[in-house]
C-alpha positions in Angstrom: -8.8 8.6 12.1 -5.0 8.1 12.5 -5.6 8.8 16.4 -8.8 6.3 16.7 -6.6 3.2 14.9 -3.5 4.0 17.3 -6.0 4.0 20.4 -7.7 0.7 19.4 -4.2 -0.9 18.6 -3.0 0.4 22.1 -6.2 -1.3 23.9 -5.7 -4.4 22.2 -2.5 -4.7 24.1 -2.8 -3.2 26.7 -6.6 -4.3 28.0 -7.4 -3.3 31.4 -3.9 -2.3 32.4 -0.4 -3.2 31.9 0.5 -5.3 34.9 4.0 -4.2 35.5 2.6 -0.9 36.4 1.3 -2.5 39.8 4.5 -4.1 40.8 7.4 -1.6 39.6 7.4 2.6 40.1 7.3 4.8 37.6 11.1 6.1 36.6 12.2 8.6 34.0 13.4 6.4 31.0 15.2 6.6 27.6 14.8 4.3 24.7 16.5 4.0 21.2 14.5 2.5 18.3 17.1 0.7 16.6 16.9 -1.3 13.3 18.5 -4.8 13.0 18.0 -5.2 9.2 18.1 -2.7 6.5 14.6 -1.4 5.1 12.8 1.8 4.1 11.0 3.6 7.0 7.1 3.9 7.1 4.8 4.4 10.1 6.2 7.6 11.5 2.9 9.5 11.6 1.2 6.7 13.3 3.6 6.9 15.9 3.8 10.5 16.4 0.0 10.2 16.9 1.0 7.1 19.6 3.4 9.7 21.5 0.6 12.8 21.4 -2.2 10.6 22.9 0.3 8.7 25.4 2.7 11.8 26.2 6.1 10.8 25.6 8.5 12.3 23.3 10.1 11.2 19.9 12.9 12.4 17.9 13.6 11.3 14.8 16.6 10.1 12.9 14.9 9.4 9.7 11.7 10.6 7.8 9.0 8.1 6.2 10.3 6.8 3.1 14.0 6.6 3.8 16.1 4.2 3.3 17.8 2.9 6.4 20.4 -0.2 7.3 21.0 -2.5 9.8 22.1 -0.7 13.1 20.8 2.6 12.4 19.1 4.4 15.4 15.8 5.3 14.0 14.1 7.4 16.7 14.8 8.1 20.5 11.8 7.9 22.8 12.0 9.9 26.3 8.8 9.5 29.0 8.5 7.6 32.1 9.0 3.9 32.3 5.5 2.9 32.7 4.7 4.6 29.5 7.6 3.5 26.8 7.0 -0.1 28.2 3.2 -0.1 27.9 3.1 1.2 24.2 6.6 -0.7 23.2 4.8 -3.3 21.1 2.2 -1.4 20.0 4.9 0.9 18.5 7.0 -1.6 17.1 4.0 -3.4 15.5 2.8 -0.7 13.3 6.4 -0.2 12.6 7.1 -3.4 11.8 3.7 -3.7 9.4 4.5 -0.9 7.5 8.5 -0.3 7.1 8.1 -4.1 5.9 5.2 -3.3 3.3 7.6 -0.2 2.3 10.7 -2.3 1.8 9.0 -4.5 -0.8 7.3 -2.0 -2.3 10.6 0.1 -2.8 12.1 -3.0 -4.5 9.1 -3.4 -7.3 9.3 0.4 -7.8 13.0 0.2 -8.8 12.3 -2.5 -11.2 9.5 -0.6 -13.1 10.3 3.1 -12.5 13.1 2.9 -15.6 10.5 2.1 -17.7 8.3 5.1 -16.5 5.9 2.4 -15.1 3.6 3.0 -12.0 3.6 1.2 -9.5 -0.2 0.1 -8.1 -1.3 -1.5 -4.6 -4.6 -3.2 -4.5 -7.2 -3.9 -2.5 -5.9 -6.8 -1.4 -5.7 -5.6 2.0 -6.2 -6.7 5.9 -9.7 -6.4 7.1 -9.6 -2.7 8.6 -6.1 -1.4 7.8 -6.7 -0.9 4.4 -5.4 3.1 5.0 -2.8 1.8 6.9 -1.4 -0.3 4.5 -2.0 1.7 1.4 -0.3 5.0 3.4 2.9 2.1 3.7 3.0 1.1 -0.1 3.1 5.3 -0.8 6.0 5.0 1.6 7.6 2.8 -0.4 7.0 4.9 -3.9 3.9 2.9 -5.1 0.8 5.2 -6.4 -2.7 4.0 -4.4 -5.2 2.2 -6.7 -8.7 2.8 -5.5 -9.5 3.0 -1.6 -13.0 1.5 -2.1 -16.0 0.7 -4.2 -16.6 4.5 -3.9 -13.8 6.1 -6.2 -13.9 4.2 -9.0 -16.1 1.8 -10.8 -14.4 -1.4 -11.7 -16.3 -3.8 -13.7 -14.0 -7.4 -13.0 -15.2 -10.6 -14.8 -17.6 -10.9 -12.1 -19.3 -7.5 -13.0 -19.3 -8.9 -16.6 -21.3 -12.0 -16.1 -24.2 -9.6 -14.8 -24.3 -7.1 -17.7 -26.3 -8.1 -20.8 -25.5 -4.9 -22.8 -22.3 -3.3 -22.3 -22.8 -0.3 -24.3 -26.5 0.4 -22.4 -24.5 -0.5 -19.1 -21.8 2.5 -19.9 -24.1 4.9 -20.9 -26.3 4.5 -17.7 -22.7 4.6 -15.6 -22.1 7.9 -17.0 -25.5 9.4 -16.0 -25.2 7.8 -12.3 -21.6 8.1 -11.4 -19.8 11.2 -10.2 -18.2 13.2 -13.3 -15.0 12.8 -12.0 -15.3 9.3 -11.7 -13.1 6.7 -13.8 -14.5 3.4 -15.1 -12.0 0.9 -15.4 -12.9 -2.8 -17.0 -10.8 -6.1 -16.9 -9.7 -7.7 -19.8 -8.8 -11.5 -19.8 -7.9 -11.3 -23.8 -6.7 -8.8 -26.9 -10.5 -9.0 -28.4 -11.8 -8.0 -24.6 -9.2 -5.1 -24.3 -10.2 -3.6 -28.4 -14.1 -4.1 -27.2 -13.9 -2.2 -23.4 -11.5 0.6 -25.4 -14.2 1.0 -28.1 -17.1 1.2 -25.4 -15.8 4.0 -23.7 -13.2 2.4 -20.8 -10.8 5.2 -19.2 -8.5 2.3 -18.2 -8.1 -1.0 -19.2 -6.9 -3.8 -17.0 -5.4 -6.6 -18.8 -5.4 -9.5 -16.2 -3.2 -12.4 -16.3 -1.8 -12.1 -19.8 1.8 -12.6 -20.8 4.0 -10.0 -21.5 3.6 -10.6 -25.3 0.0 -10.1 -24.9 0.7 -6.9 -23.5 2.7 -5.6 -26.3 -0.3 -6.3 -28.6 -2.6 -4.5 -26.8 -0.3 -1.8 -25.8 0.2 -0.8 -29.6 -3.4 -1.0 -30.5 -4.1 1.4 -27.6 -1.7 3.7 -28.8 -2.5 3.6 -32.6 -6.4 3.5 -31.8 -7.0 5.1 -28.3 -4.0 7.3 -27.2 -6.2 8.4 -24.0 -7.0 5.5 -22.6 -4.6 4.1 -19.8 -3.8 0.5 -19.4 -3.0 -1.6 -16.3 -1.5 -4.8 -15.9 -2.2 -7.4 -13.3 -2.2 -10.6 -12.1 0.5 -13.1 -10.3 3.5 -10.4 -11.5 6.5 -10.9 -9.0 9.7 -9.0 -8.4 10.8 -11.8 -11.1 8.5 -11.4 -13.8 8.0 -7.5 -13.2 10.5 -5.9 -15.4 9.0 -7.9 -18.7 6.1 -6.3 -17.8 7.2 -2.6 -17.3 9.0 -3.1 -21.1 5.8 -3.6 -22.5 5.0 0.1 -21.9 2.0 -0.1 -20.0 1.0 2.5 -18.0 0.8 1.0 -14.5 1.1 -2.1 -13.0 -1.2 -3.6 -9.7 0.1 -5.9 -7.7 -1.2 -7.4 -4.6 2.0 -8.9 -3.2 3.0 -5.5 -2.2 1.1 -6.0 0.8 0.3 -10.1 1.0 3.9 -10.8 0.6 5.7 -8.5 3.0 7.5 -10.1 5.2 8.7 -8.6 8.2 11.8 -7.2 8.5 13.3 -6.5 12.3 13.3 -3.6 14.5 13.6 -3.5 18.2 13.5 -1.0 21.1 16.4 -0.8 23.8 15.9 1.0 27.0 19.3 3.4 27.7 
C-alpha cells in the first residue's frame, strides 16, 4: 500500500519526465534534509520506500515520532543528481504533510496525557490520504479511531433518524456484525447517553457537550456502566482540551489534528 501511494505521488509530479534531465548530465550528488522550524518527525517510512523504489540512499538522524529543532539535519540523501532533483518535491511534500500533522497532534497529546485521556483522530481526512494522515497522527502520539465503516459500527444522529426501535436494532446488530466489532453511539445529551448505555453500546460518544455536562455523564457511567467507554468530541480545541480531559472521559477525538495542521518548514539543500 505504501509503495503504491509513493509511486502515485511521484508520478503526479514527474509526469512524462523531468525536463531538467534532458539538459543536464547526471552527476554523483548528496543532499541534506534540513528542519527550518521545530516539529515532530513523521513520514520516514514513506521516504524509505521512495528511496528503495528510486535507487538513492537515505541516512536518518531522527526516528518517526522524534522531536526536532530548527537547524537540525533530519537526513542525508545520496544518489545521482537527476534522481535527487526529481524526487525532491515529492519527498518534501510527504515529509511536510506528515510531520505537520504529527507536530500539532503532539501538542494535543501533551495536554491530555496527564489526565490519562487518550487522544483520537477521526475520519475527517483528505480523500485517499486516510492511511497516510492517520499514520501521521500516530507518530504524534494519538490513537487511531476507526479507519472506515467496516471496523466499528458507529450510530450517529443521522443513523438514529432511520432507526424506529433501537433495542431491536441492537439485537440484530449483534447477530450481524463481527464478534470482535464494537458499537458506538453518538449522544447529544445526558438523557441520550443514559439510554445508549442501557441498550448496550460499547462506546458512547458525547458530542458537543460542555465539560459540565460531561462530568454528569462520567459520574453516571462509573456508577452504573463502568465497562462502557466514553468519548468526547465536537469542536474541542487546544484552548479547551484540558477542561474536557479533566472530566475523566476515556478519550477525546478531534478532526483538528489533521485539518487544522499548518505546515512547518523543511527543505532540501544540495551539498
